[in-house]
C-alpha positions in Angstrom: -36.5 -6.7 6.0 -34.9 -6.1 9.4 -31.3 -6.7 8.6 -30.3 -6.1 12.2 -32.6 -8.9 13.3 -31.3 -11.2 10.6 -27.7 -10.7 11.6 -28.6 -11.2 15.3 -30.5 -14.4 14.4 -27.6 -15.8 12.4 -25.2 -14.9 15.2 -27.4 -16.7 17.8 -27.9 -19.7 15.6 -24.2 -20.1 14.8 -23.2 -19.6 18.5 -25.9 -22.1 19.6 -24.8 -24.6 17.1 -21.1 -24.4 18.0 -21.8 -24.8 21.8 -24.3 -27.6 21.3 -21.9 -29.5 19.1 -19.3 -29.5 21.9 -22.0 -30.5 24.5 -23.9 -33.0 22.3 -21.1 -35.2 21.1 -19.9 -36.5 24.4 -23.4 -36.4 25.9 -24.8 -38.5 23.0 -22.0 -41.1 23.3 -22.5 -41.3 27.1 -26.2 -42.0 26.4 -25.4 -44.7 23.9 -22.8 -46.3 26.1 -24.8 -45.9 29.5 -27.2 -48.2 31.2 -29.9 -48.1 33.8 -31.9 -45.4 35.5 -29.4 -42.5 35.1 -29.3 -43.0 31.3 -33.1 -43.0 31.1 -33.4 -39.9 33.4 -30.8 -38.0 31.2 -32.6 -39.0 28.0 -35.9 -37.7 29.4 -34.4 -34.4 30.5 -32.8 -34.0 27.1 -36.0 -34.7 25.3 -38.1 -32.4 27.6 -37.9 -29.4 25.3 -39.8 -31.4 22.6 -43.0 -31.7 24.6 -42.6 -28.6 26.9 -44.2 -25.3 25.8 -41.3 -22.9 25.0 -42.9 -20.3 27.1 -42.6 -22.6 30.2 -38.9 -23.0 29.6 -38.5 -19.3 28.9 -40.4 -18.3 32.1 -38.3 -20.5 34.4 -35.1 -19.3 32.8 -36.2 -15.7 33.2 -37.0 -16.3 36.9 -33.7 -18.2 37.4 -31.6 -15.5 35.9 -33.4 -12.7 37.6 -31.8 -10.7 40.5 -34.1 -12.3 43.1 -32.6 -15.7 42.8 -29.1 -17.0 44.0 -28.2 -17.9 40.5 -29.2 -14.4 39.3 -27.2 -12.7 42.1 -24.2 -14.8 41.3 -24.4 -13.8 37.6 -24.6 -10.2 38.6 -21.4 -10.6 40.7 -19.7 -12.5 37.9 -20.7 -10.5 34.8 -22.1 -7.3 36.2 -25.8 -8.0 35.2 -28.4 -10.8 35.1 -28.4 -12.6 31.8 -32.1 -12.0 31.2 -32.9 -9.5 28.3 -29.4 -9.9 26.9 -27.8 -11.9 24.0 -26.0 -14.1 26.5 -29.4 -15.0 28.1 -30.8 -15.8 24.7 -27.8 -18.1 24.0 -28.4 -20.0 27.3 -32.1 -20.4 26.5 -31.4 -21.4 22.9 -28.8 -24.1 23.9 -31.3 -25.6 26.3 -34.3 -25.5 24.0 -32.3 -26.9 21.0 -30.6 -29.6 23.0 -32.7 -32.5 21.8 -32.3 -31.5 18.1 -28.5 -31.8 18.6 -28.4 -34.9 20.7 -31.0 -37.2 19.3 -29.6 -37.5 15.8 -26.2 -38.3 17.3 -27.6 -40.9 19.6 -29.3 -42.6 16.6 -26.1 -42.4 14.6 -23.9 -43.7 17.3 -26.3 -46.5 18.1 -26.2 -47.8 14.5 -22.4 -48.4 14.5 -21.4 -52.0 14.5 -19.9 -52.9 18.0 -17.5 -55.1 16.2 -15.5 -52.1 14.9 -15.1 -50.8 18.4 -14.1 -54.1 19.9 -11.5 -54.6 17.1 -10.0 -51.1 17.9 -9.9 -51.8 21.6 -8.1 -55.1 20.9 -5.6 -53.3 18.9 -4.9 -50.9 21.9 -6.5 -47.7 20.5 -7.4 -45.1 23.2 -11.1 -44.2 23.7 -10.3 -40.7 22.3 -8.7 -42.1 19.1 -11.6 -44.6 18.7 -14.1 -41.7 18.9 -12.1 -39.5 16.3 -11.2 -42.2 13.8 -14.1 -44.7 14.0 -17.3 -43.3 15.7 -17.2 -39.8 14.0 -16.5 -40.9 10.5 -19.1 -43.6 10.6 -21.6 -41.0 11.9 -21.0 -38.2 9.4 -24.6 -38.0 8.4 -25.9 -37.9 12.0 -23.4 -35.2 12.8 -24.4 -33.1 9.8 -28.1 -33.6 10.6 -27.5 -32.5 14.2 -25.7 -29.3 13.1 -28.3 -28.4 10.6 -31.4 -29.2 12.8 -29.8 -27.1 15.6 -29.1 -24.2 13.4 -32.5 -24.1 11.7 -34.4 -24.7 15.0 -32.6 -21.8 16.6 -33.4 -19.5 13.6 -37.0 -20.2 14.0 -37.3 -19.9 17.9 -40.0 -17.6 19.2 -41.4 -18.5 22.6 -38.1 -18.9 24.5 -36.6 -15.8 22.8 -39.7 -13.6 23.6 -40.0 -14.7 27.2 -36.2 -14.5 28.0 -35.0 -11.7 25.8 -38.0 -9.5 25.2 -37.9 -7.3 22.1 -34.7 -5.2 22.2 -33.5 -4.0 18.8 -29.9 -5.1 18.2 -29.7 -7.1 21.4 -32.6 -9.6 21.5 -34.9 -9.0 18.6 -34.6 -12.0 16.3 -36.3 -12.7 12.9 -39.2 -14.5 14.5 -39.8 -11.6 16.8 -39.5 -9.1 14.0 -42.1 -11.1 12.0 -44.5 -11.0 15.0 -44.0 -7.2 15.3 -44.6 -6.8 11.5 -47.9 -8.7 11.7 -48.9 -6.7 14.7 -48.3 -3.5 12.8 -50.3 -4.9 9.8 -47.1 -4.6 7.7 -47.9 -7.7 5.7 -45.4 -6.9 2.9 -42.5 -6.8 5.4 -43.9 -9.8 7.2 -44.0 -11.7 3.9 -40.4 -10.9 3.2 -39.3 -12.1 6.6 -41.4 -15.2 6.5 -40.0 -16.0 3.1 -36.4 -15.6 4.3 -37.1 -18.0 7.2 -38.6 -20.6 4.8 -35.7 -20.3 2.5 -33.2 -20.9 5.3 -35.2 -24.0 6.4 -35.6 -25.4 3.0 -31.8 -24.9 2.1 -30.9 -26.6 5.3 -33.2 -29.6 4.7 -31.9 -29.8 1.1 -28.4 -30.1 2.4 -29.5 -32.9 4.9 -31.0 -34.9 2.1 -28.4 -34.2 -0.7 -24.9 -34.0 0.8 -24.8 -37.4 2.7 -25.8 -39.2 -0.4 -22.8 -37.6 -2.3 -20.5 -38.5 0.6 -21.6 -42.1 0.5 -21.0 -42.3 -3.1 -17.6 -40.7 -2.7 -16.8 -43.1 0.0 -17.8 -46.1 -2.1 -15.3 -44.9 -4.8 -12.5 -44.5 -2.1 -12.3 -40.7 -2.4 -12.9 -40.1 1.4 -10.2 -40.8 3.9 
């Protein structure tokens, strides 16, 4: 197995998940609280990666980050090089491509909260930040967990965006999915089988946590063991 590719993939998945959690929590709450045309437009943009071929997103990000565009030239002045074919570029692409997998579970969880709890907290003078921390997040534990795990596993399995935006640079942009592709191209099916089984194991373990842990958390909450 390509250990270097495995470590890079885990680093990319963890970084993407951490960034998307910071972005998705306020964005999902704004979507749930919003109304009208702007809300619908933002929802459509967030969901776009679900129906858009990843190579299309990768292509436009590659062009946008290239040295021939204003954004690319600005990046060169700021960081010394365009982000394309670098880990930072992969991170940008992964955040955009995994955005719906982070946001949509949170939107579903936030939407299911009884508005009466929020109205009562407002009546007691709680600030919006405190309401979000002490009521919304605890009542949406399962959705938050699902968002984290889906984002992580989706990033682990990315191929099209990674290939278009990062190429195949060992130690810099070669992830597990790219390594698997290379192994198949080289007819090294034994190595490809080990890589594929590793990806399956990661996905299966993540799904197992999604279905197992929330049930245990609910039972502990019923017994009063969770604050």
